[in-house]
C-alpha positions in Angstrom: -0.6 0.0 -0.2 1.2 3.3 -0.3 2.0 6.2 2.2 -1.2 8.1 0.7 -3.6 4.8 1.1 -2.1 4.5 4.2 -2.6 7.9 5.8 -6.3 7.7 4.2 -7.2 4.5 6.1 -6.0 6.0 8.6 -8.0 9.5 9.2 -10.9 7.3 8.1 -10.8 5.0 10.9 -10.3 7.9 13.4 -13.1 9.6 11.8 -14.9 6.3 12.2 -14.2 5.9 15.9 -16.0 8.9 16.1 -18.5 8.0 15.1 -19.1 4.9 17.1 -17.9 6.4 19.9 -21.2 8.7 20.0 -23.6 7.1 18.5 -22.6 4.5 15.8 -22.3 3.6 12.5 -18.3 3.9 11.9 -18.5 0.9 10.0 -20.3 2.5 7.2 -17.2 4.8 6.8 -14.4 2.5 7.2 -15.6 -0.7 5.5 -16.4 1.1 2.4 -13.1 2.9 2.7 -11.0 0.0 3.2 -12.7 -1.7 0.0 -12.6 1.3 -2.3 -9.0 1.8 -1.3 -8.1 -2.2 -2.0 -10.1 -3.4 -4.6 -8.2 -6.9 -3.9 -10.1 -7.4 -0.8 -12.7 -9.7 -0.3 -16.0 -8.1 1.4 -15.0 -11.0 4.3 -11.7 -9.3 4.9 -12.9 -5.9 4.6 -15.4 -7.0 7.6 -13.0 -8.9 9.3 -10.1 -6.0 9.8 -12.8 -3.8 10.2 -13.8 -5.9 13.3 -9.8 -5.6 15.1 -10.3 -1.6 14.4 -13.7 -1.4 16.2 -13.1 -4.0 18.6 -10.9 -1.9 20.0 -12.1 1.4 19.6 -15.6 0.7 20.9 -13.7 -1.1 23.7 -11.9 2.3 24.5 -15.1 4.6 24.2 -17.1 1.7 26.6 -14.2 2.0 29.8 -14.7 6.0 29.1 -18.1 5.7 29.6 -19.4 2.7 32.0 -16.5 4.8 34.4 -19.0 7.8 33.9 -22.3 6.3 34.1 -22.0 2.6 36.9 -25.4 1.6 35.9 -24.1 1.1 32.2 -22.3 -2.2 34.1 -25.8 -3.9 33.9 -25.6 -4.6 30.4 -23.0 -7.1 30.8 -26.1 -9.4 31.9 -26.8 -9.6 28.4 -22.9 -10.3 27.2 -23.1 -13.8 26.2 -26.2 -13.4 23.7 -24.1 -10.3 21.8 -21.1 -13.0 21.8 -23.0 -16.0 20.3 -25.6 -14.1 18.2 -22.9 -12.0 16.4 -20.6 -14.9 16.1 -24.2 -16.9 14.0 -24.4 -13.5 12.3 -20.7 -13.7 10.6 -21.0 -17.7 9.8 -23.7 -16.5 7.7 -22.1 -13.2 6.4 -21.2 -14.6 2.7 -24.7 -15.7 2.5 -26.8 -12.9 3.1 -28.1 -11.2 0.6 -27.4 -7.7 0.8 -29.6 -6.1 -1.7 -32.3 -7.4 0.0 -31.0 -6.2 3.2 -30.3 -2.5 2.4 -33.8 -1.5 1.8 -35.1 -3.0 4.6 -31.9 -1.4 6.8 -33.0 2.0 5.2 -36.8 1.8 6.2 -35.6 1.1 9.4 -33.2 4.4 9.6 -35.9 6.6 8.0 -38.3 5.6 10.7 -35.9 6.2 13.3 -34.6 9.4 12.5 -38.4 10.9 12.1 -39.1 9.2 15.5 -36.7 10.8 17.1 -37.0 14.3 15.1 -41.2 14.4 16.4 -40.2 13.4 19.9 -38.0 15.9 21.3 -38.2 14.9 24.7 -37.5 11.0 24.1 -34.3 10.4 25.4 -34.0 13.4 27.2 -34.2 12.4 30.7 -31.9 15.4 33.3 -29.8 13.7 35.3 -32.5 13.8 38.1 -34.9 11.1 36.3 -31.7 8.9 35.1 -30.5 8.5 38.2 -34.7 7.6 39.8 -35.2 5.3 36.1 -31.7 3.7 37.3 -32.5 2.9 40.6 -36.3 1.7 39.5 -34.4 -0.6 36.7 -32.3 -2.3 39.1 -35.5 -2.5 42.0 -36.8 -4.7 40.0 -37.0 -5.0 35.9 -40.3 -6.5 34.5 -40.2 -9.9 33.0 -41.6 -8.1 29.5 -38.4 -5.9 29.4 -36.0 -8.3 30.4 -37.5 -10.5 27.7 -37.5 -7.8 25.0 -33.9 -6.3 26.1 -32.5 -10.2 25.2 -34.3 -10.2 22.2 -33.1 -6.4 21.0 -29.3 -8.0 21.9 -29.3 -11.5 20.1 -31.1 -10.0 16.9 -29.1 -7.4 16.3 -26.1 -9.7 17.7 -26.5 -11.4 14.7 -27.3 -8.6 12.0 -23.5 -6.6 13.6 -21.9 -10.1 12.3 -24.3 -11.1 8.9 -24.5 -6.5 7.9 -23.5 -4.2 10.5 -24.3 -0.8 9.7 -25.9 1.4 12.6 -25.6 -1.8 15.6 -24.7 1.2 18.3 -27.6 3.2 17.2 -29.7 0.4 17.0 -29.4 -0.9 20.5 -29.2 3.1 21.9 -32.7 3.2 20.8 -33.6 -0.3 21.7 -32.7 0.5 25.1 -34.1 3.9 25.5 -37.3 2.2 24.1 -37.6 -0.6 26.0 -35.9 0.8 29.7 -37.0 4.5 29.4 -33.2 5.3 29.1 -31.8 9.0 27.9 -29.5 8.4 24.8 -26.1 9.2 27.4 -26.9 6.1 29.9 -28.2 3.5 26.2 -25.1 4.7 24.5 -23.4 3.8 27.5 -25.2 0.0 27.3 -24.8 0.0 23.5 -20.9 0.7 23.7 -20.5 -2.2 26.4 -22.5 -4.7 24.4 -20.8 -3.5 20.5 -17.7 -4.9 21.9 -19.7 -8.2 22.9 -20.9 -8.1 19.0 -17.7 -7.5 17.5 -16.0 -9.9 19.5 -17.8 -12.8 18.5 -18.2 -12.1 14.9 -14.1 -11.0 14.8 -13.5 -15.2 16.2 -15.5 -16.1 13.1 -13.7 -14.3 11.0 -10.7 -15.1 11.9 -11.3 -18.6 12.3 -12.3 -17.9 9.2 -8.9 -16.4 8.0 -9.6 -13.2 6.9 -8.6 -11.0 8.4 -5.2 -9.1 7.5 -4.1 -8.4 11.3 -1.2 -6.0 10.3 -3.9 -3.8 8.8 -5.9 -4.2 11.5 -4.3 -3.0 14.5 -2.9 -0.3 12.9 -6.2 1.3 12.3 -7.4 0.5 15.9 -4.6 3.1 17.1 -6.5 5.7 15.3 -9.5 4.0 15.4 -8.2 4.9 19.7 -7.6 8.2 19.4 -11.5 8.6 17.4 -13.3 6.5 19.7 -11.9 9.0 22.9 -13.1 12.2 21.3 -15.7 10.8 20.5 -16.7 9.2 24.1 -15.9 12.5 26.2 -17.8 14.9 23.8 -20.6 12.7 24.8 -20.0 12.9 28.2 -19.4 16.6 28.6 -22.6 17.9 25.9 -25.7 14.9 27.2 -28.0 13.2 25.5 -29.1 16.5 23.5 -25.7 16.5 21.4 -26.3 12.6 21.0 -29.3 13.2 19.7 -28.3 15.6 17.3 -26.0 13.0 15.8 -28.4 10.5 15.6 -30.4 12.8 13.2 -27.1 13.3 11.3 -25.9 10.2 11.3 -29.3 7.9 10.3 -29.6 11.3 7.3 -26.3 10.1 6.2 -26.4 6.7 6.6 -29.9 6.3 4.9 -28.0 8.0 1.9 -25.5 5.5 1.6 -26.5 2.5 1.9 -29.7 4.8 -1.0 -26.9 5.0 -2.8 -25.5 1.7 -3.3 -28.9 0.5 -3.4 -28.7 1.9 -6.7 -25.1 1.4 -7.5 -24.7 4.9 -7.9 -21.3 3.8 -6.0 -20.4 1.8 -8.7 
């Protein structure tokens, strides 16, 4: 690879790490960039190499957020489902018809964007309300919420391993809805479980020999830098900032997937 290509990949990984830390969707930046700049890579190699960078970046942002949001550690009880789900998804990644998946994800993204736009108060709980809700959740999560959260994590785990765009975003929206959390708390939960989905998929991609470790570890360095910048911005600016980024990322992701679907990006 030329120095120009390496530099572009490192910068792209930094930006992807920032996006991932704030709301998720960094893979939609880095995976296409890896494939465009390295035409000889297979889809599985691009996904597997991206998982190396994402694993380290997401882990660093998860650690930073969990230190400030203690309730995020409760997400660990769902980690086995995230690991197993993403591993299963990675196993079926080669058989996933992206031409079918893209329209479904585009519709879901637009629905998320419209919902967040029309509900300004959604995910905007005050610190006092957040503390009260955390206490309520800890005191007794209903069976319906528990089962719903388990299904959410398992389903999105499979999705992340098989396809991936917007995993963090869908986790944030799911937890905010199911557990009545604010965006900040849900983002912390999402990061912890996204580490698990990345790990599960990475194990399978490694077993299949699809991971380019030297490139992946190099990209991981700048991904961690971007993730740390993003995590600190989330903590400093709160749920309102996350809401704005959700709307921007939804628009960008829906547009990118639509361009891919209709072959406008080659």
